[in-house]
C-alpha positions as CSV (number, residue, x, y, z in Angstrom):
1,X,0.0,0.0,0.0
2,X,1.3,3.4,-1.0
3,X,2.1,6.1,1.7
4,X,-0.6,8.3,0.2
5,X,-3.3,5.6,0.5
6,X,-2.2,4.9,4.1
7,X,-2.6,8.5,4.9
8,X,-6.0,8.6,3.3
9,X,-7.1,5.6,5.4
10,X,-5.8,7.1,8.6
11,X,-7.7,10.3,7.8
12,X,-10.9,8.4,7.1
13,X,-10.8,6.3,10.3
14,X,-12.5,7.9,13.2
15,X,-10.3,8.6,16.2
16,X,-11.1,6.7,19.3
17,X,-11.5,9.0,22.3
18,X,-8.9,8.3,24.9
19,X,-10.5,8.0,28.3
20,X,-8.3,9.1,31.2
21,X,-8.6,6.9,34.3
22,X,-8.6,8.6,37.7
23,X,-7.9,6.8,41.0
24,X,-10.2,7.6,43.9
25,X,-8.9,6.1,47.1
26,X,-12.2,6.4,49.0
27,X,-14.9,5.7,46.3
28,X,-17.7,5.4,48.9
29,X,-16.9,8.6,50.8
30,X,-20.0,10.6,51.7
31,X,-22.3,7.6,51.8
32,X,-23.7,7.1,55.3
33,X,-22.9,3.4,55.2
34,X,-19.4,3.6,53.7
35,X,-18.0,0.8,55.8
36,X,-20.8,-1.5,54.8
37,X,-20.3,-0.7,51.1
38,X,-16.6,-1.7,51.6
39,X,-17.5,-4.9,53.5
40,X,-20.0,-6.0,50.8
41,X,-17.4,-5.4,48.1
42,X,-14.4,-6.9,49.8
43,X,-15.6,-9.4,52.5
44,X,-19.0,-10.8,52.0
45,X,-19.7,-13.6,49.5
46,X,-23.5,-13.5,49.1
47,X,-25.6,-10.6,50.2
48,X,-28.0,-8.0,48.7
49,X,-29.6,-4.7,49.6
50,X,-32.3,-2.5,47.9
51,X,-31.2,0.9,46.5
52,X,-33.3,4.0,45.9
53,X,-32.9,6.1,42.8
54,X,-33.0,9.9,42.9
55,X,-36.4,11.5,41.9
56,X,-35.0,12.7,38.6
57,X,-34.0,9.2,37.6
58,X,-37.3,7.8,38.7
59,X,-39.0,10.4,36.5
60,X,-36.8,9.5,33.5
61,X,-36.8,5.7,33.8
62,X,-39.7,4.8,36.1
63,X,-39.7,3.5,39.6
64,X,-37.8,0.3,38.7
65,X,-36.6,-1.8,41.7
66,X,-32.8,-1.7,42.0
67,X,-30.9,-4.3,44.0
68,X,-27.3,-4.1,45.1
69,X,-25.6,-7.6,45.0
70,X,-22.2,-8.7,46.2
71,X,-21.7,-10.6,42.9
72,X,-23.8,-11.4,39.9
73,X,-23.5,-14.4,37.5
74,X,-20.1,-14.4,35.7
75,X,-19.2,-11.4,37.9
76,X,-21.3,-9.2,35.5
77,X,-21.5,-5.5,36.4
78,X,-25.3,-5.4,36.0
79,X,-28.3,-7.3,34.8
80,X,-32.0,-6.6,34.2
81,X,-35.0,-8.9,34.7
82,X,-38.0,-9.2,32.4
83,X,-40.2,-7.6,35.1
84,X,-38.0,-4.5,35.1
85,X,-35.9,-5.2,38.1
86,X,-32.3,-4.1,38.0
87,X,-29.3,-5.7,39.7
88,X,-25.8,-4.2,40.0
89,X,-22.8,-6.2,41.2
90,X,-20.2,-4.9,43.5
91,X,-17.6,-7.6,42.8
92,X,-16.7,-7.6,39.1
93,X,-13.8,-8.3,36.7
94,X,-13.4,-4.9,34.9
95,X,-13.1,-1.7,36.8
96,X,-11.6,1.7,36.6
97,X,-9.8,3.7,39.4
98,X,-13.2,5.0,40.7
99,X,-15.4,2.2,41.9
100,X,-18.3,4.6,42.6
101,X,-18.2,5.8,39.0
102,X,-18.1,2.2,37.7
103,X,-21.1,1.2,39.7
104,X,-23.1,4.3,38.8
105,X,-22.4,3.8,35.1
106,X,-23.4,0.1,35.3
107,X,-26.7,1.1,37.0
108,X,-27.4,3.8,34.4
109,X,-26.6,1.4,31.5
110,X,-29.0,-1.1,33.1
111,X,-31.8,1.5,33.3
112,X,-31.3,2.3,29.7
113,X,-31.6,-1.4,28.7
114,X,-34.9,-2.9,27.9
115,X,-36.2,-5.2,30.8
116,X,-34.7,-8.6,30.3
117,X,-32.1,-7.5,27.8
118,X,-28.3,-7.9,28.1
119,X,-26.6,-4.9,29.7
120,X,-23.5,-3.6,28.0
121,X,-21.1,-1.6,30.3
122,X,-17.9,0.0,29.1
123,X,-14.7,-1.0,31.0
124,X,-13.7,2.6,31.5
125,X,-16.8,4.8,31.9
126,X,-15.0,8.2,31.8
127,X,-16.3,11.3,33.6
128,X,-19.9,11.3,34.8
129,X,-22.2,10.8,37.8
130,X,-21.2,8.6,40.7
131,X,-23.3,6.6,43.2
132,X,-23.4,9.7,45.4
133,X,-25.2,11.5,42.6
134,X,-27.8,9.0,41.6
135,X,-28.9,7.3,44.8
136,X,-31.0,8.5,47.7
137,X,-28.5,7.9,50.5
138,X,-29.3,6.0,53.6
139,X,-28.3,2.9,55.7
140,X,-28.1,-0.3,53.6
141,X,-30.8,-2.9,54.5
142,X,-28.6,-5.9,54.0
143,X,-29.9,-9.4,53.5
144,X,-27.4,-12.2,53.9
145,X,-27.8,-15.3,51.6
146,X,-26.6,-18.9,51.9
147,X,-26.7,-19.2,48.1
148,X,-27.2,-17.3,44.9
149,X,-30.8,-18.3,44.4
150,X,-31.8,-14.6,44.6
151,X,-30.3,-14.2,41.1
152,X,-33.0,-16.4,39.6
153,X,-36.5,-15.8,38.3
154,X,-39.2,-18.1,39.6
155,X,-38.8,-21.6,38.0
156,X,-35.4,-20.9,36.5
157,X,-33.7,-23.4,38.8
158,X,-35.8,-26.2,37.2
159,X,-33.4,-26.0,34.2
160,X,-30.7,-28.6,34.8
161,X,-28.0,-26.4,33.3
162,X,-29.0,-23.4,35.5
163,X,-29.1,-25.7,38.5
164,X,-25.6,-27.0,37.8
165,X,-24.3,-23.5,37.4
166,X,-26.0,-22.4,40.6
167,X,-24.5,-25.3,42.5
168,X,-21.0,-24.4,41.3
169,X,-21.5,-20.8,42.4
170,X,-22.9,-21.8,45.8
171,X,-20.0,-24.2,46.4
172,X,-17.6,-21.2,46.5
173,X,-19.6,-19.5,49.4
174,X,-18.0,-19.7,52.8
175,X,-20.3,-19.3,55.8
176,X,-20.6,-15.6,56.7
177,X,-22.7,-13.9,59.4
178,X,-23.3,-10.2,59.9
179,X,-22.7,-9.3,63.5
180,X,-25.1,-6.9,65.3
181,X,-22.4,-5.8,67.8
182,X,-20.7,-3.4,65.4
183,X,-21.4,-1.9,62.0
184,X,-19.6,-3.7,59.1
185,X,-18.4,-6.5,61.4
186,X,-18.7,-10.0,60.0
187,X,-17.9,-13.5,61.3
188,X,-16.8,-16.0,58.6
189,X,-15.6,-19.6,58.5
190,X,-13.0,-20.7,56.0
191,X,-11.4,-24.1,55.9
192,X,-9.9,-24.9,59.3
193,X,-10.3,-21.3,60.4
194,X,-12.8,-18.7,61.6
195,X,-12.4,-15.0,61.6
196,X,-14.1,-11.7,62.7
197,X,-13.4,-9.0,60.1
198,X,-14.5,-5.5,60.8
199,X,-14.3,-2.5,58.5
200,X,-13.7,0.6,60.7
201,X,-15.5,3.8,59.6
202,X,-12.8,6.2,61.0
203,X,-9.9,8.0,59.5
204,X,-7.0,5.5,59.0
205,X,-4.5,7.3,61.1
206,X,-6.9,7.8,64.0
207,X,-8.0,4.2,63.8
208,X,-4.4,3.0,63.7
209,X,-3.6,5.0,66.8
210,X,-6.6,3.6,68.6
211,X,-5.6,0.0,67.7
212,X,-2.0,0.8,68.8
213,X,-3.2,2.0,72.2
214,X,-5.2,-1.2,72.7
215,X,-2.2,-3.3,71.5
216,X,0.2,-1.6,74.0
217,X,-2.4,-2.3,76.7
218,X,-2.7,-5.9,75.8
219,X,-6.4,-5.4,74.9
220,X,-6.3,-6.2,71.2
221,X,-7.8,-9.7,71.3
222,X,-11.5,-10.8,71.5
223,X,-10.8,-13.1,74.5
224,X,-9.4,-16.5,75.3
225,X,-8.4,-18.5,72.3
226,X,-8.4,-15.6,69.9
227,X,-5.6,-13.8,68.2
228,X,-5.3,-10.4,66.4
229,X,-4.2,-11.6,63.0
230,X,-3.5,-8.2,61.5
231,X,-5.4,-5.7,59.3
232,X,-5.8,-4.7,55.7
233,X,-6.6,-1.5,54.0
234,X,-9.7,-1.3,51.7
235,X,-10.9,1.8,49.9
236,X,-9.3,4.2,52.4
237,X,-10.4,2.4,55.6
238,X,-8.8,-0.1,58.0
239,X,-10.2,-3.6,58.6
240,X,-8.8,-5.5,61.6
241,X,-9.0,-9.3,61.5
242,X,-9.1,-11.8,64.4
243,X,-8.4,-15.5,64.3
244,X,-11.0,-17.5,66.3
245,X,-11.6,-21.1,67.4
246,X,-13.4,-22.7,64.4
247,X,-15.8,-24.6,66.5
248,X,-17.4,-21.6,68.2
249,X,-20.6,-20.4,66.4
250,X,-21.0,-16.8,65.3
251,X,-23.5,-15.8,67.9
252,X,-21.0,-16.4,70.7
253,X,-18.9,-13.5,69.3
254,X,-21.5,-10.8,69.6
255,X,-20.6,-10.0,73.2
256,X,-16.8,-10.0,72.8
257,X,-17.0,-7.8,69.6
258,X,-19.4,-5.4,71.5
259,X,-16.9,-5.2,74.4
260,X,-14.0,-4.6,72.0
261,X,-16.0,-1.9,70.1
262,X,-16.4,-0.1,73.5
263,X,-12.6,-0.3,74.1
264,X,-11.9,0.9,70.6
265,X,-14.3,3.9,71.0
266,X,-12.6,4.9,74.2
267,X,-9.1,4.6,72.6
268,X,-10.3,6.5,69.6
269,X,-11.5,9.4,71.9
270,X,-8.0,9.8,73.4
271,X,-6.3,13.0,72.1
272,X,-2.9,12.6,73.6
273,X,0.0,11.6,71.3
274,X,1.1,8.0,71.5
275,X,3.6,7.2,74.1
276,X,6.7,5.1,73.5
277,X,4.9,1.8,74.0
278,X,2.1,3.0,71.7
279,X,4.6,4.0,69.0
280,X,6.3,0.6,69.2
281,X,2.8,-1.1,68.9
282,X,2.0,1.1,66.0
283,X,5.1,0.0,64.1
284,X,4.3,-3.6,64.9
285,X,0.7,-3.3,63.6
286,X,2.1,-1.7,60.4
287,X,4.2,-4.8,59.9
288,X,1.1,-7.0,60.2
289,X,-0.8,-5.7,57.3
290,X,-2.7,-8.5,55.5
291,X,-3.4,-9.0,51.8
292,X,-7.1,-8.9,51.0
293,X,-8.5,-12.2,49.8
């Protein structure tokens, strides 16, 4: 091909707009249940919660029920049902640097899709509204699930192929219980271990100082037979993790977690700088950061 023809083809081809990705360290900042959004995205295998659209979106698209799900089939970002219901998935394969923008774009794409149709969501949404712009904010009404049957329409599980797929998905779920003792605290049982994992809603530095004070005072465990395993960072918040005896049921940890939450609140309220023991404890905690999942 001649150079002239190459230039002509290049001029004829439309230029693809380059979308600039932006990293947002706290994508759920401003939502009243920020720690729960983080927990559902990073810790919980199977849960759902209803969401409320802003009045302008209801006027544009109708009052379609919207459900937040920890994960959808094939980790899809969104899906619509023939009756108009919309699901958005928190845990998905493709994402940009702003999780809130990703989720908002998936929801808007689903609303623009005919009920029951396949939802197409771009991998990088570009600038636009975020969750904080399109939802009526409020506490999440979380429902925990033992399986993913909530994905299905009535009668769908009668299909052997669907049933087999559902069984495979359910096999990946580890037992998880939402604790009432503290917001965004969850008990879970994985092979040969049990944990309490708690997403703290406080500033990272303040939370780390509070945990350091408790560590220096020897008050960082949940009682006999437990061990503070470390902590991880998720979306701008700290999440401490405790190892527990695997044969003690979740309900038995409500009281120890509530007692720890009181100790933590007292430590968080202290305004004095950390003393030498607290600073040493802080360095020790920084060395015990965990890798999520």
